[in-house]
Backbone as XML, in Angstrom:
<?xml version="1.0"?>
<chain id="A" units="angstrom">
  <residue number="1" name="MET">
    <atom name="N" x="5.287" y="14.639" z="-1.005"/>
    <atom name="CA" x="5.915" y="13.408" z="-1.417"/>
    <atom name="C" x="5.855" y="13.309" z="-2.940"/>
  </residue>
  <residue number="2" name="LYS">
    <atom name="N" x="6.947" y="12.929" z="-3.516"/>
    <atom name="CA" x="7.068" y="12.869" z="-4.964"/>
    <atom name="C" x="6.675" y="11.482" z="-5.473"/>
  </residue>
  <residue number="3" name="TYR">
    <atom name="N" x="5.699" y="11.433" z="-6.368"/>
    <atom name="CA" x="5.277" y="10.171" z="-6.972"/>
    <atom name="C" x="5.549" y="10.251" z="-8.463"/>
  </residue>
  <residue number="4" name="ASP">
    <atom name="N" x="6.690" y="9.741" z="-8.874"/>
    <atom name="CA" x="7.017" y="9.856" z="-10.278"/>
    <atom name="C" x="7.379" y="8.542" z="-10.940"/>
  </residue>
  <residue number="5" name="LYS">
    <atom name="N" x="7.374" y="7.448" z="-10.193"/>
    <atom name="CA" x="7.723" y="6.171" z="-10.797"/>
    <atom name="C" x="7.128" y="5.015" z="-10.003"/>
  </residue>
  <residue number="6" name="TYR">
    <atom name="N" x="6.994" y="3.911" z="-10.685"/>
    <atom name="CA" x="6.441" y="2.712" z="-10.068"/>
    <atom name="C" x="7.529" y="1.885" z="-9.399"/>
  </residue>
  <residue number="7" name="CYS">
    <atom name="N" x="7.120" y="0.896" z="-8.627"/>
    <atom name="CA" x="8.044" y="-0.037" z="-8.015"/>
    <atom name="C" x="8.463" y="-1.098" z="-9.041"/>
  </residue>
  <residue number="8" name="THR">
    <atom name="N" x="9.393" y="-1.954" z="-8.655"/>
    <atom name="CA" x="9.931" y="-2.982" z="-9.539"/>
    <atom name="C" x="9.596" y="-4.357" z="-8.987"/>
  </residue>
  <residue number="9" name="ARG">
    <atom name="N" x="9.085" y="-5.231" z="-9.859"/>
    <atom name="CA" x="8.823" y="-6.611" z="-9.447"/>
    <atom name="C" x="10.156" y="-7.335" z="-9.290"/>
  </residue>
  <residue number="10" name="ILE">
    <atom name="N" x="10.303" y="-8.090" z="-8.199"/>
    <atom name="CA" x="11.524" y="-8.849" z="-7.944"/>
    <atom name="C" x="11.162" y="-10.300" z="-7.664"/>
  </residue>
  <residue number="11" name="THR">
    <atom name="N" x="12.149" y="-11.155" z="-7.638"/>
    <atom name="CA" x="11.949" y="-12.558" z="-7.294"/>
    <atom name="C" x="12.144" y="-12.729" z="-5.794"/>
  </residue>
  <residue number="12" name="ALA">
    <atom name="N" x="11.190" y="-13.362" z="-5.156"/>
    <atom name="CA" x="11.294" y="-13.599" z="-3.715"/>
    <atom name="C" x="12.367" y="-14.648" z="-3.450"/>
  </residue>
  <residue number="13" name="PRO">
    <atom name="N" x="13.097" y="-14.523" z="-2.349"/>
    <atom name="CA" x="14.130" y="-15.513" z="-2.038"/>
    <atom name="C" x="13.532" y="-16.884" z="-1.755"/>
  </residue>
  <residue number="14" name="GLU">
    <atom name="N" x="14.272" y="-17.906" z="-2.116"/>
    <atom name="CA" x="13.778" y="-19.274" z="-1.967"/>
    <atom name="C" x="13.466" y="-19.632" z="-0.514"/>
  </residue>
  <residue number="15" name="TRP">
    <atom name="N" x="14.254" y="-19.125" z="0.426"/>
    <atom name="CA" x="14.016" y="-19.453" z="1.830"/>
    <atom name="C" x="12.660" y="-18.943" z="2.310"/>
  </residue>
  <residue number="16" name="LEU">
    <atom name="N" x="12.151" y="-17.909" z="1.647"/>
    <atom name="CA" x="10.870" y="-17.346" z="2.040"/>
    <atom name="C" x="9.700" y="-18.022" z="1.325"/>
  </residue>
  <residue number="17" name="THR">
    <atom name="N" x="9.921" y="-18.509" z="0.126"/>
    <atom name="CA" x="8.825" y="-19.064" z="-0.666"/>
    <atom name="C" x="8.739" y="-20.585" z="-0.612"/>
  </residue>
  <residue number="18" name="LYS">
    <atom name="N" x="9.668" y="-21.256" z="0.049"/>
    <atom name="CA" x="9.619" y="-22.706" z="0.146"/>
    <atom name="C" x="8.317" y="-23.116" z="0.834"/>
  </residue>
  <residue number="19" name="ASN">
    <atom name="N" x="7.508" y="-23.896" z="0.138"/>
    <atom name="CA" x="6.198" y="-24.359" z="0.620"/>
    <atom name="C" x="5.190" y="-23.219" z="0.786"/>
  </residue>
  <residue number="20" name="ARG">
    <atom name="N" x="5.436" y="-22.072" z="0.129"/>
    <atom name="CA" x="4.510" y="-20.940" z="0.180"/>
    <atom name="C" x="4.389" y="-20.351" z="-1.215"/>
  </residue>
  <residue number="21" name="ARG">
    <atom name="N" x="3.226" y="-19.810" z="-1.534"/>
    <atom name="CA" x="3.033" y="-19.153" z="-2.825"/>
    <atom name="C" x="3.010" y="-17.642" z="-2.617"/>
  </residue>
  <residue number="22" name="CYS">
    <atom name="N" x="4.023" y="-17.001" z="-3.120"/>
    <atom name="CA" x="4.138" y="-15.550" z="-3.010"/>
    <atom name="C" x="3.255" y="-14.914" z="-4.086"/>
  </residue>
  <residue number="23" name="THR">
    <atom name="N" x="2.391" y="-13.970" z="-3.695"/>
    <atom name="CA" x="1.492" y="-13.321" z="-4.655"/>
    <atom name="C" x="2.043" y="-12.009" z="-5.185"/>
  </residue>
  <residue number="24" name="GLY">
    <atom name="N" x="3.116" y="-11.529" z="-4.601"/>
    <atom name="CA" x="3.722" y="-10.295" z="-5.087"/>
    <atom name="C" x="5.000" y="-10.001" z="-4.342"/>
  </residue>
  <residue number="25" name="SER">
    <atom name="N" x="6.058" y="-9.694" z="-5.075"/>
    <atom name="CA" x="7.313" y="-9.275" z="-4.449"/>
    <atom name="C" x="7.821" y="-8.046" z="-5.184"/>
  </residue>
  <residue number="26" name="TRP">
    <atom name="N" x="8.120" y="-7.012" z="-4.403"/>
    <atom name="CA" x="8.378" y="-5.688" z="-4.962"/>
    <atom name="C" x="9.559" y="-5.015" z="-4.306"/>
  </residue>
  <residue number="27" name="LYS">
    <atom name="N" x="10.299" y="-4.264" z="-5.108"/>
    <atom name="CA" x="11.373" y="-3.416" z="-4.611"/>
    <atom name="C" x="10.991" y="-1.973" z="-4.916"/>
  </residue>
  <residue number="28" name="TYR">
    <atom name="N" x="11.124" y="-1.131" z="-3.911"/>
    <atom name="CA" x="10.837" y="0.294" z="-4.042"/>
    <atom name="C" x="12.099" y="1.078" z="-3.733"/>
  </residue>
  <residue number="29" name="ASN">
    <atom name="N" x="12.340" y="2.099" z="-4.503"/>
    <atom name="CA" x="13.360" y="3.084" z="-4.190"/>
    <atom name="C" x="12.660" y="4.381" z="-3.820"/>
  </residue>
  <residue number="30" name="LYS">
    <atom name="N" x="13.407" y="5.359" z="-3.366"/>
    <atom name="CA" x="12.818" y="6.638" z="-2.978"/>
    <atom name="C" x="11.989" y="7.204" z="-4.128"/>
  </residue>
  <residue number="31" name="GLY">
    <atom name="N" x="10.728" y="7.521" z="-3.854"/>
    <atom name="CA" x="9.820" y="8.075" z="-4.852"/>
    <atom name="C" x="8.978" y="7.044" z="-5.579"/>
  </residue>
  <residue number="32" name="ASP">
    <atom name="N" x="9.246" y="5.750" z="-5.365"/>
    <atom name="CA" x="8.453" y="4.704" z="-6.020"/>
    <atom name="C" x="7.106" y="4.545" z="-5.326"/>
  </residue>
  <residue number="33" name="TYR">
    <atom name="N" x="6.158" y="3.971" z="-6.038"/>
    <atom name="CA" x="4.825" y="3.767" z="-5.485"/>
    <atom name="C" x="4.093" y="2.693" z="-6.275"/>
  </residue>
  <residue number="34" name="GLN">
    <atom name="N" x="2.975" y="2.256" z="-5.731"/>
    <atom name="CA" x="2.005" y="1.420" z="-6.426"/>
    <atom name="C" x="0.675" y="2.139" z="-6.344"/>
  </residue>
  <residue number="35" name="ASN">
    <atom name="N" x="0.027" y="2.329" z="-7.481"/>
    <atom name="CA" x="-1.261" y="3.022" z="-7.522"/>
    <atom name="C" x="-2.327" y="2.274" z="-6.723"/>
  </residue>
  <residue number="36" name="TRP">
    <atom name="N" x="-3.439" y="2.958" z="-6.508"/>
    <atom name="CA" x="-4.589" y="2.353" z="-5.838"/>
    <atom name="C" x="-5.043" y="1.125" z="-6.622"/>
  </residue>
  <residue number="37" name="HIS">
    <atom name="N" x="-5.325" y="0.055" z="-5.870"/>
    <atom name="CA" x="-5.861" y="-1.175" z="-6.460"/>
    <atom name="C" x="-6.605" y="-1.930" z="-5.364"/>
  </residue>
  <residue number="38" name="THR">
    <atom name="N" x="-7.328" y="-2.989" z="-5.749"/>
    <atom name="CA" x="-8.165" y="-3.710" z="-4.778"/>
    <atom name="C" x="-7.885" y="-5.204" z="-4.693"/>
  </residue>
  <residue number="39" name="ASN">
    <atom name="N" x="-7.181" y="-5.774" z="-5.648"/>
    <atom name="CA" x="-6.995" y="-7.232" z="-5.734"/>
    <atom name="C" x="-8.339" y="-7.963" z="-5.818"/>
  </residue>
  <residue number="40" name="TRP">
    <atom name="N" x="-9.314" y="-7.361" z="-6.480"/>
    <atom name="CA" x="-10.673" y="-7.914" z="-6.580"/>
    <atom name="C" x="-10.684" y="-9.292" z="-7.242"/>
  </residue>
  <residue number="41" name="GLN">
    <atom name="N" x="-9.717" y="-9.558" z="-8.103"/>
    <atom name="CA" x="-9.722" y="-10.810" z="-8.850"/>
    <atom name="C" x="-9.263" y="-12.007" z="-8.012"/>
  </residue>
  <residue number="42" name="ASN">
    <atom name="N" x="-8.741" y="-11.759" z="-6.818"/>
    <atom name="CA" x="-8.240" y="-12.833" z="-5.971"/>
    <atom name="C" x="-8.540" y="-12.503" z="-4.508"/>
  </residue>
  <residue number="43" name="PRO">
    <atom name="N" x="-9.834" y="-12.583" z="-4.130"/>
    <atom name="CA" x="-10.230" y="-12.166" z="-2.774"/>
    <atom name="C" x="-9.671" y="-13.082" z="-1.691"/>
  </residue>
  <residue number="44" name="GLY">
    <atom name="N" x="-9.779" y="-12.637" z="-0.486"/>
    <atom name="CA" x="-9.263" y="-13.328" z="0.692"/>
    <atom name="C" x="-8.594" y="-12.292" z="1.568"/>
  </residue>
  <residue number="45" name="ALA">
    <atom name="N" x="-7.398" y="-12.582" z="1.997"/>
    <atom name="CA" x="-6.606" y="-11.620" z="2.765"/>
    <atom name="C" x="-5.170" y="-11.701" z="2.275"/>
  </residue>
  <residue number="46" name="ARG">
    <atom name="N" x="-4.391" y="-10.698" z="2.629"/>
    <atom name="CA" x="-2.973" y="-10.658" z="2.290"/>
    <atom name="C" x="-2.172" y="-10.406" z="3.550"/>
  </residue>
  <residue number="47" name="VAL">
    <atom name="N" x="-1.074" y="-11.127" z="3.652"/>
    <atom name="CA" x="-0.058" y="-10.785" z="4.640"/>
    <atom name="C" x="1.133" y="-10.300" z="3.832"/>
  </residue>
  <residue number="48" name="TYR">
    <atom name="N" x="1.589" y="-9.109" z="4.147"/>
    <atom name="CA" x="2.762" y="-8.548" z="3.490"/>
    <atom name="C" x="3.897" y="-8.449" z="4.494"/>
  </residue>
  <residue number="49" name="VAL">
    <atom name="N" x="4.996" y="-9.120" z="4.167"/>
    <atom name="CA" x="6.220" y="-9.047" z="4.944"/>
    <atom name="C" x="7.073" y="-7.982" z="4.268"/>
  </residue>
  <residue number="50" name="VAL">
    <atom name="N" x="7.478" y="-6.979" z="5.027"/>
    <atom name="CA" x="8.108" y="-5.787" z="4.457"/>
    <atom name="C" x="9.400" y="-5.467" z="5.198"/>
  </residue>
  <residue number="51" name="TRP">
    <atom name="N" x="10.371" y="-5.000" z="4.431"/>
    <atom name="CA" x="11.567" y="-4.404" z="5.008"/>
    <atom name="C" x="11.617" y="-2.950" z="4.558"/>
  </residue>
  <residue number="52" name="SER">
    <atom name="N" x="11.783" y="-2.030" z="5.497"/>
    <atom name="CA" x="11.886" y="-0.602" z="5.192"/>
    <atom name="C" x="13.207" y="-0.073" z="5.733"/>
  </residue>
  <residue number="53" name="GLU">
    <atom name="N" x="13.904" y="0.683" z="4.897"/>
    <atom name="CA" x="15.219" y="1.215" z="5.259"/>
    <atom name="C" x="15.146" y="2.151" z="6.461"/>
  </residue>
  <residue number="54" name="ASN">
    <atom name="N" x="14.189" y="3.088" z="6.451"/>
    <atom name="CA" x="14.126" y="4.052" z="7.552"/>
    <atom name="C" x="12.700" y="4.356" z="8.028"/>
  </residue>
  <residue number="55" name="GLY">
    <atom name="N" x="11.725" y="3.596" z="7.546"/>
    <atom name="CA" x="10.343" y="3.795" z="7.981"/>
    <atom name="C" x="9.605" y="4.900" z="7.253"/>
  </residue>
  <residue number="56" name="ASN">
    <atom name="N" x="10.241" y="5.525" z="6.280"/>
    <atom name="CA" x="9.587" y="6.590" z="5.519"/>
    <atom name="C" x="8.914" y="5.988" z="4.287"/>
  </residue>
  <residue number="57" name="SER">
    <atom name="N" x="8.010" y="5.070" z="4.542"/>
    <atom name="CA" x="7.265" y="4.340" z="3.507"/>
    <atom name="C" x="6.023" y="3.783" z="4.183"/>
  </residue>
  <residue number="58" name="GLY">
    <atom name="N" x="5.130" y="3.189" z="3.395"/>
    <atom name="CA" x="3.948" y="2.601" z="4.006"/>
    <atom name="C" x="2.832" y="2.349" z="3.014"/>
  </residue>
  <residue number="59" name="MET">
    <atom name="N" x="1.648" y="2.179" z="3.558"/>
    <atom name="CA" x="0.465" y="1.883" z="2.756"/>
    <atom name="C" x="-0.660" y="2.835" z="3.141"/>
  </residue>
  <residue number="60" name="ARG">
    <atom name="N" x="-1.551" y="3.024" z="2.193"/>
    <atom name="CA" x="-2.766" y="3.784" z="2.447"/>
    <atom name="C" x="-3.951" y="2.874" z="2.166"/>
  </residue>
  <residue number="61" name="PHE">
    <atom name="N" x="-4.943" y="2.964" z="3.019"/>
    <atom name="CA" x="-6.179" y="2.200" z="2.890"/>
    <atom name="C" x="-7.345" y="3.162" z="3.004"/>
  </residue>
  <residue number="62" name="ILE">
    <atom name="N" x="-8.476" y="2.767" z="2.449"/>
    <atom name="CA" x="-9.710" y="3.509" z="2.686"/>
    <atom name="C" x="-10.420" y="2.801" z="3.832"/>
  </residue>
  <residue number="63" name="VAL">
    <atom name="N" x="-10.532" y="3.499" z="4.956"/>
    <atom name="CA" x="-11.145" y="2.951" z="6.158"/>
    <atom name="C" x="-12.338" y="3.834" z="6.502"/>
  </residue>
  <residue number="64" name="ASN">
    <atom name="N" x="-13.522" y="3.224" z="6.548"/>
    <atom name="CA" x="-14.753" y="3.963" z="6.835"/>
    <atom name="C" x="-14.906" y="5.176" z="5.916"/>
  </residue>
  <residue number="65" name="GLY">
    <atom name="N" x="-14.585" y="4.986" z="4.643"/>
    <atom name="CA" x="-14.770" y="6.033" z="3.645"/>
    <atom name="C" x="-13.695" y="7.105" z="3.613"/>
  </residue>
  <residue number="66" name="LYS">
    <atom name="N" x="-12.650" y="6.976" z="4.430"/>
    <atom name="CA" x="-11.590" y="7.985" z="4.479"/>
    <atom name="C" x="-10.237" y="7.340" z="4.195"/>
  </residue>
  <residue number="67" name="VAL">
    <atom name="N" x="-9.376" y="8.070" z="3.494"/>
    <atom name="CA" x="-8.016" y="7.603" z="3.239"/>
    <atom name="C" x="-7.201" y="7.738" z="4.519"/>
  </residue>
  <residue number="68" name="GLN">
    <atom name="N" x="-6.581" y="6.625" z="4.938"/>
    <atom name="CA" x="-5.723" y="6.637" z="6.117"/>
    <atom name="C" x="-4.355" y="6.096" z="5.735"/>
  </residue>
  <residue number="69" name="THR">
    <atom name="N" x="-3.318" y="6.725" z="6.275"/>
    <atom name="CA" x="-1.937" y="6.336" z="6.000"/>
    <atom name="C" x="-1.391" y="5.534" z="7.168"/>
  </residue>
  <residue number="70" name="PHE">
    <atom name="N" x="-0.748" y="4.414" z="6.846"/>
    <atom name="CA" x="-0.132" y="3.539" z="7.846"/>
    <atom name="C" x="1.344" y="3.414" z="7.489"/>
  </residue>
  <residue number="71" name="LYS">
    <atom name="N" x="2.192" y="4.081" z="8.276"/>
    <atom name="CA" x="3.623" y="4.099" z="7.996"/>
    <atom name="C" x="4.281" y="2.773" z="8.361"/>
  </residue>
  <residue number="72" name="ASP">
    <atom name="N" x="5.320" y="2.447" z="7.607"/>
    <atom name="CA" x="6.170" y="1.318" z="7.953"/>
    <atom name="C" x="7.039" y="1.701" z="9.148"/>
  </residue>
  <residue number="73" name="ILE">
    <atom name="N" x="7.685" y="0.705" z="9.713"/>
    <atom name="CA" x="8.683" y="0.930" z="10.748"/>
    <atom name="C" x="10.028" y="0.501" z="10.170"/>
  </residue>
  <residue number="74" name="VAL">
    <atom name="N" x="11.096" y="0.850" z="10.811"/>
    <atom name="CA" x="12.430" y="0.492" z="10.330"/>
    <atom name="C" x="12.630" y="-1.016" z="10.449"/>
  </residue>
  <residue number="75" name="GLY">
    <atom name="N" x="13.149" y="-1.625" z="9.389"/>
    <atom name="CA" x="13.467" y="-3.057" z="9.407"/>
    <atom name="C" x="12.303" y="-3.921" z="8.950"/>
  </residue>
  <residue number="76" name="TRP">
    <atom name="N" x="12.297" y="-5.179" z="9.421"/>
    <atom name="CA" x="11.276" y="-6.164" z="9.028"/>
    <atom name="C" x="9.987" y="-5.974" z="9.818"/>
  </residue>
  <residue number="77" name="GLN">
    <atom name="N" x="8.884" y="-6.194" z="9.144"/>
    <atom name="CA" x="7.551" y="-6.032" z="9.725"/>
    <atom name="C" x="6.535" y="-6.772" z="8.871"/>
  </residue>
  <residue number="78" name="TYR">
    <atom name="N" x="5.293" y="-6.815" z="9.344"/>
    <atom name="CA" x="4.213" y="-7.352" z="8.521"/>
    <atom name="C" x="2.923" y="-6.627" z="8.829"/>
  </residue>
  <residue number="79" name="ARG">
    <atom name="N" x="1.980" y="-6.775" z="7.909"/>
    <atom name="CA" x="0.611" y="-6.306" z="8.127"/>
    <atom name="C" x="-0.312" y="-7.268" z="7.393"/>
  </residue>
  <residue number="80" name="ILE">
    <atom name="N" x="-1.549" y="-7.354" z="7.860"/>
    <atom name="CA" x="-2.543" y="-8.264" z="7.281"/>
    <atom name="C" x="-3.807" y="-7.470" z="7.000"/>
  </residue>
  <residue number="81" name="PHE">
    <atom name="N" x="-4.357" y="-7.657" z="5.796"/>
    <atom name="CA" x="-5.595" y="-6.958" z="5.446"/>
    <atom name="C" x="-6.397" y="-7.795" z="4.463"/>
  </residue>
  <residue number="82" name="ASN">
    <atom name="N" x="-7.714" y="-7.629" z="4.531"/>
    <atom name="CA" x="-8.627" y="-8.342" z="3.637"/>
    <atom name="C" x="-8.706" y="-7.623" z="2.294"/>
  </residue>
  <residue number="83" name="VAL">
    <atom name="N" x="-8.929" y="-8.396" z="1.256"/>
    <atom name="CA" x="-9.169" y="-7.845" z="-0.085"/>
    <atom name="C" x="-10.419" y="-8.514" z="-0.651"/>
  </residue>
  <residue number="84" name="PRO">
    <atom name="N" x="-11.171" y="-7.881" z="-1.521"/>
    <atom name="CA" x="-10.811" y="-6.614" z="-2.136"/>
    <atom name="C" x="-11.009" y="-5.447" z="-1.179"/>
  </residue>
  <residue number="85" name="GLN">
    <atom name="N" x="-10.060" y="-4.567" z="-1.207"/>
    <atom name="CA" x="-10.083" y="-3.349" z="-0.416"/>
    <atom name="C" x="-9.138" y="-2.363" z="-1.103"/>
  </residue>
  <residue number="86" name="PRO">
    <atom name="N" x="-9.568" y="-1.137" z="-1.326"/>
    <atom name="CA" x="-8.671" y="-0.181" z="-1.973"/>
    <atom name="C" x="-7.436" y="0.085" z="-1.107"/>
  </residue>
  <residue number="87" name="HIS">
    <atom name="N" x="-6.278" y="-0.018" z="-1.729"/>
    <atom name="CA" x="-5.029" y="0.276" z="-1.040"/>
    <atom name="C" x="-3.969" y="0.692" z="-2.058"/>
  </residue>
  <residue number="88" name="CYS">
    <atom name="N" x="-2.965" y="1.395" z="-1.570"/>
    <atom name="CA" x="-1.820" y="1.774" z="-2.401"/>
    <atom name="C" x="-0.585" y="1.767" z="-1.511"/>
  </residue>
  <residue number="89" name="VAL">
    <atom name="N" x="0.577" y="1.841" z="-2.160"/>
    <atom name="CA" x="1.854" y="1.775" z="-1.448"/>
    <atom name="C" x="2.699" y="2.968" z="-1.868"/>
  </residue>
  <residue number="90" name="TRP">
    <atom name="N" x="3.441" y="3.538" z="-0.919"/>
    <atom name="CA" x="4.357" y="4.641" z="-1.216"/>
    <atom name="C" x="5.682" y="4.396" z="-0.514"/>
  </residue>
  <residue number="91" name="ALA">
    <atom name="N" x="6.725" y="4.918" z="-1.091"/>
    <atom name="CA" x="8.051" y="4.765" z="-0.487"/>
    <atom name="C" x="8.867" y="6.030" z="-0.718"/>
  </residue>
  <residue number="92" name="ASN">
    <atom name="N" x="9.425" y="6.532" z="0.361"/>
    <atom name="CA" x="10.364" y="7.631" z="0.274"/>
    <atom name="C" x="11.707" y="7.181" z="0.845"/>
  </residue>
  <residue number="93" name="CYS">
    <atom name="N" x="11.966" y="5.867" z="0.673"/>
    <atom name="CA" x="13.208" y="5.229" z="1.082"/>
    <atom name="C" x="13.227" y="3.855" z="0.399"/>
  </residue>
  <residue number="94" name="LYS">
    <atom name="N" x="14.275" y="3.093" z="0.623"/>
    <atom name="CA" x="14.298" y="1.735" z="0.086"/>
    <atom name="C" x="13.299" y="0.885" z="0.862"/>
  </residue>
  <residue number="95" name="ARG">
    <atom name="N" x="12.537" y="0.070" z="0.119"/>
    <atom name="CA" x="11.498" y="-0.780" z="0.712"/>
    <atom name="C" x="11.394" y="-2.045" z="-0.112"/>
  </residue>
  <residue number="96" name="ILE">
    <atom name="N" x="11.279" y="-3.189" z="0.538"/>
    <atom name="CA" x="11.075" y="-4.475" z="-0.133"/>
    <atom name="C" x="9.860" y="-5.121" z="0.503"/>
  </residue>
  <residue number="97" name="SER">
    <atom name="N" x="8.976" y="-5.703" z="-0.329"/>
    <atom name="CA" x="7.790" y="-6.352" z="0.232"/>
    <atom name="C" x="7.515" y="-7.675" z="-0.468"/>
  </residue>
  <residue number="98" name="TYR">
    <atom name="N" x="7.030" y="-8.628" z="0.331"/>
    <atom name="CA" x="6.647" y="-9.955" z="-0.158"/>
    <atom name="C" x="5.240" y="-10.236" z="0.335"/>
  </residue>
  <residue number="99" name="GLY">
    <atom name="N" x="4.319" y="-10.505" z="-0.603"/>
    <atom name="CA" x="2.929" y="-10.727" z="-0.245"/>
    <atom name="C" x="2.519" y="-12.179" z="-0.387"/>
  </residue>
  <residue number="100" name="PHE">
    <atom name="N" x="1.610" y="-12.600" z="0.478"/>
    <atom name="CA" x="1.088" y="-13.960" z="0.471"/>
    <atom name="C" x="-0.420" y="-13.914" z="0.684"/>
  </residue>
  <residue number="101" name="ARG">
    <atom name="N" x="-1.148" y="-14.735" z="-0.084"/>
    <atom name="CA" x="-2.599" y="-14.827" z="0.077"/>
    <atom name="C" x="-2.903" y="-15.778" z="1.218"/>
  </residue>
  <residue number="102" name="ILE">
    <atom name="N" x="-3.812" y="-15.349" z="2.092"/>
    <atom name="CA" x="-4.291" y="-16.191" z="3.180"/>
    <atom name="C" x="-5.811" y="-16.083" z="3.217"/>
  </residue>
  <residue number="103" name="ASP">
    <atom name="N" x="-6.449" y="-16.910" z="4.032"/>
    <atom name="CA" x="-7.899" y="-16.823" z="4.185"/>
    <atom name="C" x="-8.270" y="-15.497" z="4.837"/>
  </residue>
  <residue number="104" name="LYS">
    <atom name="N" x="-9.478" y="-15.041" z="4.548"/>
    <atom name="CA" x="-9.984" y="-13.794" z="5.125"/>
    <atom name="C" x="-9.834" y="-13.827" z="6.644"/>
  </residue>
  <residue number="105" name="VAL">
    <atom name="N" x="-9.471" y="-12.694" z="7.216"/>
    <atom name="CA" x="-9.248" y="-12.615" z="8.658"/>
    <atom name="C" x="-10.353" y="-11.803" z="9.330"/>
  </residue>
  <residue number="106" name="ASP">
    <atom name="N" x="-10.621" y="-12.096" z="10.589"/>
    <atom name="CA" x="-11.611" y="-11.339" z="11.350"/>
    <atom name="C" x="-11.055" y="-9.981" z="11.772"/>
  </residue>
  <residue number="107" name="GLN">
    <atom name="N" x="-9.764" y="-9.944" z="12.069"/>
    <atom name="CA" x="-9.155" y="-8.689" z="12.509"/>
    <atom name="C" x="-7.932" y="-8.370" z="11.656"/>
  </residue>
  <residue number="108" name="GLU">
    <atom name="N" x="-8.034" y="-7.256" z="10.937"/>
    <atom name="CA" x="-6.918" y="-6.811" z="10.114"/>
    <atom name="C" x="-5.858" y="-6.143" z="10.996"/>
  </residue>
  <residue number="109" name="LEU">
    <atom name="N" x="-4.621" y="-6.196" z="10.542"/>
    <atom name="CA" x="-3.517" y="-5.513" z="11.199"/>
    <atom name="C" x="-2.943" y="-4.519" z="10.198"/>
  </residue>
  <residue number="110" name="LEU">
    <atom name="N" x="-3.497" y="-3.312" z="10.162"/>
    <atom name="CA" x="-3.064" y="-2.306" z="9.196"/>
    <atom name="C" x="-1.798" y="-1.586" z="9.653"/>
  </residue>
  <residue number="111" name="ASN">
    <atom name="N" x="-1.613" y="-1.448" z="10.953"/>
    <atom name="CA" x="-0.371" y="-0.890" z="11.466"/>
    <atom name="C" x="0.710" y="-1.955" z="11.400"/>
  </residue>
  <residue number="112" name="ALA">
    <atom name="N" x="1.914" y="-1.543" z="11.047"/>
    <atom name="CA" x="3.027" y="-2.486" z="10.920"/>
    <atom name="C" x="3.339" y="-3.133" z="12.262"/>
  </residue>
  <residue number="113" name="VAL">
    <atom name="N" x="3.572" y="-4.448" z="12.221"/>
    <atom name="CA" x="3.975" y="-5.212" z="13.401"/>
    <atom name="C" x="5.425" y="-5.624" z="13.178"/>
  </residue>
  <residue number="114" name="GLY">
    <atom name="N" x="6.318" y="-5.215" z="14.066"/>
    <atom name="CA" x="7.746" y="-5.465" z="13.900"/>
    <atom name="C" x="8.128" y="-6.929" z="14.017"/>
  </residue>
  <residue number="115" name="LEU">
    <atom name="N" x="9.151" y="-7.299" z="13.260"/>
    <atom name="CA" x="9.726" y="-8.643" z="13.281"/>
    <atom name="C" x="11.208" y="-8.518" z="13.602"/>
  </residue>
  <residue number="116" name="LYS">
    <atom name="N" x="11.743" y="-9.454" z="14.399"/>
    <atom name="CA" x="13.131" y="-9.345" z="14.833"/>
    <atom name="C" x="14.118" y="-9.976" z="13.870"/>
  </residue>
  <residue number="117" name="ASN">
    <atom name="N" x="13.710" y="-11.083" z="13.219"/>
    <atom name="CA" x="14.685" y="-11.817" z="12.422"/>
    <atom name="C" x="13.998" y="-12.690" z="11.383"/>
  </residue>
  <residue number="118" name="ALA">
    <atom name="N" x="14.754" y="-13.432" z="10.621"/>
    <atom name="CA" x="14.204" y="-14.274" z="9.551"/>
    <atom name="C" x="13.247" y="-15.319" z="10.099"/>
  </residue>
  <residue number="119" name="GLN">
    <atom name="N" x="13.534" y="-15.862" z="11.272"/>
    <atom name="CA" x="12.632" y="-16.856" z="11.852"/>
    <atom name="C" x="11.257" y="-16.240" z="12.079"/>
  </residue>
  <residue number="120" name="ASP">
    <atom name="N" x="11.208" y="-15.013" z="12.560"/>
    <atom name="CA" x="9.927" y="-14.321" z="12.740"/>
    <atom name="C" x="9.242" y="-14.085" z="11.400"/>
  </residue>
  <residue number="121" name="VAL">
    <atom name="N" x="10.032" y="-13.734" z="10.374"/>
    <atom name="CA" x="9.477" y="-13.514" z="9.043"/>
    <atom name="C" x="8.769" y="-14.771" z="8.551"/>
  </residue>
  <residue number="122" name="LEU">
    <atom name="N" x="9.397" y="-15.920" z="8.729"/>
    <atom name="CA" x="8.812" y="-17.188" z="8.276"/>
    <atom name="C" x="7.544" y="-17.543" z="9.032"/>
  </residue>
  <residue number="123" name="SER">
    <atom name="N" x="7.393" y="-17.083" z="10.259"/>
    <atom name="CA" x="6.220" y="-17.433" z="11.048"/>
    <atom name="C" x="4.946" y="-16.734" z="10.561"/>
  </residue>
  <residue number="124" name="VAL">
    <atom name="N" x="5.085" y="-15.638" z="9.804"/>
    <atom name="CA" x="3.886" y="-14.935" z="9.326"/>
    <atom name="C" x="3.658" y="-15.103" z="7.845"/>
  </residue>
  <residue number="125" name="ALA">
    <atom name="N" x="4.637" y="-15.600" z="7.127"/>
    <atom name="CA" x="4.500" y="-15.731" z="5.656"/>
    <atom name="C" x="3.727" y="-16.981" z="5.300"/>
  </residue>
</chain>
């Protein structure tokens, strides 16, 4: 996988951010990535609502001392994870993500959970 450029910060759509505070919105093209980071300065948990063009994108986390890759699925999805926790993002296709801070969760969802439509997207953001 080629890692030669970073992702681009974008503005989240108003329908998604109404009454919600978005902590990060990103556009990725093929080959874009986000380096390893932990979000240590703003602990809690994150829910990321993601759209992936063909599922050839995803996130990596350090789980039990080992790097594990969690691929996206095609279309809209979400995942939830606690921070600070080392993670990075990779894309080998078009990918858009919107992040929201939530309270720490007892059970993380590192594998992508599919969403059918905008109404489903709003239910997790």
